[in-house]
Structures are given as C-alpha cells and as structure tokens.
C-alpha positions in Angstrom: 17.0 120.4 -76.2 16.9 124.0 -76.8 13.1 123.8 -77.4 12.6 122.0 -74.1 14.6 124.6 -72.3 12.7 127.6 -73.7 9.1 126.1 -73.4 8.8 126.8 -69.7 9.9 130.3 -70.2 7.3 130.9 -72.9 4.5 129.5 -70.7 5.5 131.8 -67.9 5.4 134.9 -70.1 2.0 134.0 -71.4 0.6 133.6 -67.9 2.0 137.0 -66.9 0.4 138.6 -70.0 -2.9 137.1 -69.2 -2.9 138.3 -65.6 -2.0 141.7 -66.7 -5.1 142.0 -68.9 -7.6 141.1 -66.2 -9.3 143.9 -64.0 -8.5 144.0 -60.4 -11.4 142.6 -58.2 -10.5 144.1 -54.8 -9.7 147.6 -55.8 -11.1 150.3 -53.4 -13.7 152.8 -54.7 -12.4 156.2 -55.8 -12.2 158.7 -53.0 -13.1 162.4 -53.7 -10.2 164.6 -52.6 -10.0 168.3 -52.3 -7.1 169.5 -54.5 -5.1 172.4 -53.0 -3.3 174.9 -55.2 0.0 173.1 -54.5 -1.5 169.8 -55.5 -3.0 171.3 -58.5 0.4 172.6 -59.6 1.9 169.3 -58.9 -0.7 167.3 -60.8 -1.4 169.7 -63.6 0.0 167.4 -66.3 -1.8 164.3 -65.0 -5.5 164.0 -66.1 -7.9 163.3 -63.3 -9.8 160.1 -63.1 -13.4 160.2 -64.3 -14.8 158.9 -61.0 -12.8 161.6 -59.1 -14.1 164.3 -61.3 -17.7 163.2 -60.9 -17.4 163.0 -57.1 -15.8 166.4 -56.8 -18.5 167.9 -59.0 -21.3 166.2 -57.0 -19.9 167.6 -53.8 -19.5 171.1 -55.3 -23.1 171.0 -56.6 -24.3 170.1 -53.1 -22.4 172.8 -51.5 -23.7 175.3 -54.1 -27.3 174.3 -53.4 -26.7 174.6 -49.7 -25.2 178.0 -50.0 -28.1 179.1 -52.2 -30.6 177.8 -49.7 -28.8 179.6 -46.9 -28.8 182.8 -49.0 -32.5 182.5 -49.6 -33.1 181.9 -45.9 -30.9 184.9 -45.1 -32.9 187.0 -47.5 -36.2 185.8 -46.1 -35.2 186.9 -42.6 -33.8 190.4 -43.4 -35.6 191.5 -46.5 -38.9 193.2 -45.7 -42.0 192.7 -47.9 -43.7 195.5 -49.8 -46.6 195.5 -47.3 -44.1 195.9 -44.4 -42.4 198.8 -46.1 -45.8 200.5 -46.7 -46.8 199.8 -43.1 -43.6 201.4 -41.8 -43.9 204.4 -44.1 -47.5 205.0 -43.0 -47.2 204.4 -39.3 -43.6 204.8 -38.4 -43.3 201.2 -37.4 -40.1 199.0 -37.6 -39.5 196.9 -40.6 -39.2 193.4 -39.1 -37.7 190.3 -40.5 -39.2 186.9 -40.5 -37.7 186.3 -37.1 -39.6 189.2 -35.7 -36.5 191.3 -35.1 -36.5 194.9 -36.2 -33.9 195.8 -38.8 -30.9 198.1 -37.9 -31.9 201.8 -38.2 -35.6 201.0 -38.1 -37.9 203.8 -37.0 -39.6 203.5 -33.6 -42.7 201.3 -33.3 -46.0 202.7 -34.3 -47.5 201.7 -30.9 -44.6 202.4 -28.5 -47.1 203.4 -25.7 -48.9 200.1 -25.9 -48.8 199.7 -22.1 -50.5 203.0 -21.5 -52.9 202.5 -24.4 -54.0 199.2 -23.1 -54.9 200.7 -19.7 -56.9 203.5 -21.4 -58.6 200.8 -23.6 -59.6 198.9 -20.6 -61.1 202.0 -19.1 -63.0 202.9 -22.3 -64.3 199.3 -22.6 -65.6 199.5 -19.1 -67.4 202.7 -19.8 -68.7 201.3 -23.1 -70.1 198.1 -21.6 -71.6 199.9 -18.6 -73.1 203.0 -20.3 -72.6 203.4 -24.1 -73.5 200.0 -25.4 -76.7 199.6 -23.3 -77.8 203.1 -24.3 -77.2 202.4 -28.0 -79.0 199.1 -27.7 -82.0 200.7 -26.1 -81.9 203.4 -28.7 -82.1 201.0 -31.6 -85.0 199.1 -29.9 -87.0 202.2 -29.1 -86.4 204.4 -32.1 -87.6 203.2 -35.6 -85.0 202.7 -38.4 -86.2 205.7 -40.5 -85.9 208.0 -37.5 -82.4 206.8 -36.7 -81.5 207.3 -40.3 -82.7 210.9 -40.0 -80.6 211.5 -36.9 -77.5 210.1 -38.8 -78.2 212.3 -41.8 -78.7 215.4 -39.6 -75.2 215.1 -37.9 -73.6 214.1 -41.2 -75.0 217.3 -42.7 -73.6 219.4 -39.8 -70.1 218.1 -40.6 -70.3 219.5 -44.1 -68.6 222.8 -43.3 -65.8 221.0 -41.6 -65.3 218.7 -44.5 -65.5 221.6 -47.0 -62.8 223.6 -45.3 -60.4 220.6 -45.0 -61.0 219.9 -48.7 -59.9 223.4 -49.6 -56.9 223.0 -47.3 -56.0 219.9 -49.2 -56.3 221.7 -52.5 -59.5 219.9 -53.6 -61.6 222.8 -54.7 -63.9 220.7 -56.9 -64.6 218.3 -53.9 -65.3 221.3 -51.7 -67.8 222.6 -54.3 -69.6 219.2 -54.2 -69.8 219.3 -50.4 -71.2 222.9 -50.5 -73.8 221.8 -52.9 -74.7 218.8 -50.6 -74.9 221.0 -47.6 -77.3 223.6 -49.3 -79.5 220.9 -50.9 -79.8 218.8 -47.7 -80.3 221.9 -45.5 -83.2 223.1 -47.6 -84.9 220.3 -49.4 -83.8 217.8 -46.8 -85.4 219.8 -43.9 -82.3 220.7 -42.0 -80.4 217.6 -43.1 -82.9 215.0 -41.8 -83.2 213.7 -45.4 -80.5 213.2 -48.0 -81.8 214.3 -51.4 -78.2 215.1 -52.5 -77.4 211.4 -52.6 -80.4 210.7 -54.8 -79.1 213.5 -57.0 -75.7 211.6 -57.2 -73.8 214.4 -55.5 -70.6 212.8 -54.0 -70.6 212.3 -50.3 -67.2 212.7 -48.4 -66.0 213.2 -45.0 -62.7 215.0 -44.1 -61.1 216.3 -41.0 -58.0 218.2 -40.0 -56.1 215.0 -39.1 -56.5 213.8 -42.7 -55.4 217.2 -43.9 -52.2 216.9 -41.9 -51.7 213.5 -43.4 -51.9 214.8 -47.0 -49.5 217.6 -46.1 -46.9 215.0 -45.3 -47.4 213.9 -41.8 -47.9 210.3 -42.5 -45.9 208.7 -39.8 -47.6 209.0 -36.4 -47.7 207.0 -33.2 -50.9 205.4 -32.1 -52.6 206.7 -28.9 -55.9 205.9 -27.3 -57.6 208.8 -25.5 -60.2 208.4 -22.7 -63.7 208.6 -24.1 -62.4 209.6 -27.6 -61.0 206.2 -28.4 -58.3 205.4 -31.0 -56.2 208.3 -32.4 -52.7 209.1 -33.5 -50.6 212.0 -32.3 -51.3 213.6 -35.6 -55.1 213.2 -35.2 -55.0 214.5 -31.5 -53.5 217.7 -32.9 -56.1 217.7 -35.7 -58.8 218.0 -33.0 -57.7 221.6 -32.4 -58.3 222.4 -36.0 -61.8 220.8 -36.0 -63.1 222.4 -32.9 -63.7 226.0 -34.3 -65.6 224.5 -37.2 -68.2 222.5 -35.1 -71.7 224.0 -35.4 -72.8 222.1 -32.3 -70.2 223.7 -30.1 -71.3 227.2 -31.1 -74.7 226.7 -29.5 -74.8 228.8 -26.3 -77.7 227.0 -24.6 -76.1 224.4 -22.5 -79.1 222.1 -22.4 -79.5 222.1 -26.2 -75.8 221.7 -26.9 -75.3 218.8 -24.4 -78.5 217.1 -25.5 -77.3 217.2 -29.2 -73.9 216.0 -28.2 -75.4 213.1 -26.2 -77.7 212.2 -29.1 -74.7 212.2 -31.5 -72.7 209.9 -29.2 -75.6 207.4 -29.0 -76.0 207.6 -32.8 -72.3 206.9 -33.4 -72.3 204.0 -30.9 -75.5 202.5 -32.5 -73.7 202.4 -35.8 -70.9 200.3 -34.2 -73.2 197.7 -32.7 -72.8 195.5 -35.8 -69.1 194.8 -35.0 -69.6 194.1 -31.3 -69.7 190.3 -31.8 -66.4 190.5 -33.7 -64.8 192.4 -30.9 -66.1 190.2 -28.2 -64.8 187.0 -29.9 -61.4 188.5 -30.7 -58.4 186.9 -28.9 -56.8 190.3 -28.4 -59.5 193.0 -28.7 -57.1 195.8 -28.2 -55.0 194.7 -31.2 -58.0 194.2 -33.3 -59.3 197.7 -32.6 -55.9 199.3 -33.1 -55.0 197.6 -36.4 -58.5 198.1 -37.9 -58.5 201.8 -37.0 -55.0 202.4 -38.3 -55.8 200.6 -41.6 -59.0 202.6 -42.0 -57.2 205.8 -41.2 -54.5 204.9 -43.8 -57.1 204.2 -46.4 -58.8 207.6 -45.8 -55.5 209.5 -46.2 -54.4 207.4 -49.2 -57.7 208.1 -50.9 -57.2 211.8 -50.3 -53.8 211.6 -52.0 -55.0 209.6 -55.0 -58.4 211.3 -55.3 -59.7 208.3 -57.3 -62.8 207.7 -55.2 -66.0 209.3 -56.3 -67.9 208.6 -53.1 -66.6 208.8 -49.5 -68.5 207.8 -46.4 -69.0 208.9 -42.8 -67.2 206.2 -41.1 -67.9 206.3 -37.3 -64.4 204.9 -36.5 -63.8 207.7 -33.9 -65.9 209.9 -31.7 -66.3 213.3 -33.4 -64.9 216.3 -31.5 -68.2 218.1 -31.5 -69.9 215.1 -29.8 -67.8 215.5 -26.6 -68.8 218.1 -24.0 -65.4 219.8 -23.9 -64.8 223.3 -22.6 -64.6 226.1 -25.1 -60.9 227.0 -25.0 -61.5 229.8 -27.5 -63.1 232.0 -24.9 
C-alpha cells in the first residue's frame, strides 16, 4: 500500500524535473538598456547577460563611428587646406571652409572692390574690342614675324635698366650683373636691341619691376584693382608704378611725336602677344574672374621666384601694360 501511495508523487516530481530542464520557447529577445550610475551600483555584483553586452557594445560602436564621422565633417568645413592658407597669405583673402563661409578673424577678401573692378573691366574690354584687338590683329597680318620679334626685343632691351635697378633693390647683385651684360651686348651687337645675341650666349633673361620689389620687401598681401587702360593690378603694384616711371627710357624722350609713336607701337606689340589667349577669354563663363585669377597667380609666381631665386631664366610676360607704354604726364617736372 505504501508503494502505491508514493508512486504518483514520484511521477509528479519526475515530470517537474523534466519541464525545468527544457528551454523556454516564447522568451522575448534581450533588450539593450542604458545602465545609469545608480543601476550600475545596484547591479555591480550581478554579471550581465552576453546578449546585453553585445547589444550595448554594438550601439556604442555605432555612436562612436557617427561621432567620428561628424568630427571629420566638422574638420572638413572649418579646416583650410594648404592652398587656401597660401592664397590668403599672398593676397589677403579669407580662409573659407567647405561651406564657403570665411573663418572668424579672417583677413578681408583679396577682391573687395569687385563691383568697381567689374565696371572698369567692362570699359577696358569695350576699348580692347573696338581699338586694341583690331590694331593688334592688323599688325600681325601686315608685319612679318621676324620684324615683330625685333620690336619685342627692342622694348625688352629698353626695360633692362629698370630690371637691373630693381634687382639691386632686392639684393640680387649677381642678377643685376647679368642684366647689365645683356643690355650692353644687345645694345651693341644686337643693333640697339633689335636682335638678342645675349640669349644665344646663354645670359639669363629676367624682368623685374618695383611692384615685385615691394613684394620681396614683405608687402605680399595686397588687394586686387583694375585700372582703366592699364588693366589688372594690385594696390601694391599701383604704387610700384611711381617707382618705375623715372626709369623709363621712352618717357625721357622730349619729342612728343617720337615718344607717343614708340608708346603706341609698344602697346600694339604687347596686345599682339596676348592674341593667343583671346579664344580662352571669349569662351570663359566669367571672363573677369578668369583674368583676375590668372593675373594674380602669375604675379604670385613672379614674387615667389624672386624670393627663392631658383629660376635661371625669367621672361617678359606681357600680363600688364608697361608704365612707359602709356602717354601719361611727366609728374616730375
């Protein structure tokens, strides 16, 4: 009898033990929770579940990646590139971020007078298309190439004293010696500079002006300005004109007809050398910006070359109208 009484109890215990050993089928997935300091203190002794640890780690990793991406985007917007730093140092322009906003404390823009400059540029373009370009085109059609080369050599040789004085002011005595040798050789053996035997003798050819000298003296940040008839300049180069005028051989000629005739020929010669870039200017979306940026880059290159002095040969780049080519009054008298 005792066995019959205890048998149901044993069966019940076995069933309960079997149910306890089976995994739960309808258990909910683990939910990642953010543990506050109070919760951390309360559950410090309890080891976290593996699923909870993995979920929290995944969320933390995603947040870290998102924060790193935001930091990179922030750096991209506010950190200037090396080229932007160099541009601001040379021209006084603002260091802009990727969103186009100038940084705080940025220097004024290198073209703050753009509205005025664009008006002068339209005027210069009208004069150029109505007078200068047709004259230069007719000049290239009527005058043979060798004769045009002689005219270019002649005016280039006349700039030698101006270049030599500015090389001395820049502290480049050896360059000034080379320029003096070129001037003497071309003025004699080159028949007044019409020919260029100095280049065949491998004498370096350079071109300097007082605007470049001011740049090498430390005036590297200067605002862009376009002058009527003279074209692109900076404020530094406008003041540099005053230093170039007394050294112009053409302006010392007292006979008005001869002086004005030489100045007119020089203007036509300079414009003829620029005919090759007319197609680029005409096809530009913003011709003013193209002219301005190209001129400033060229001017920067000339000053940087003077500072480094690593170039053996310079060139007479007709990027601006020479001061001695304009029939301006002689303010010295």
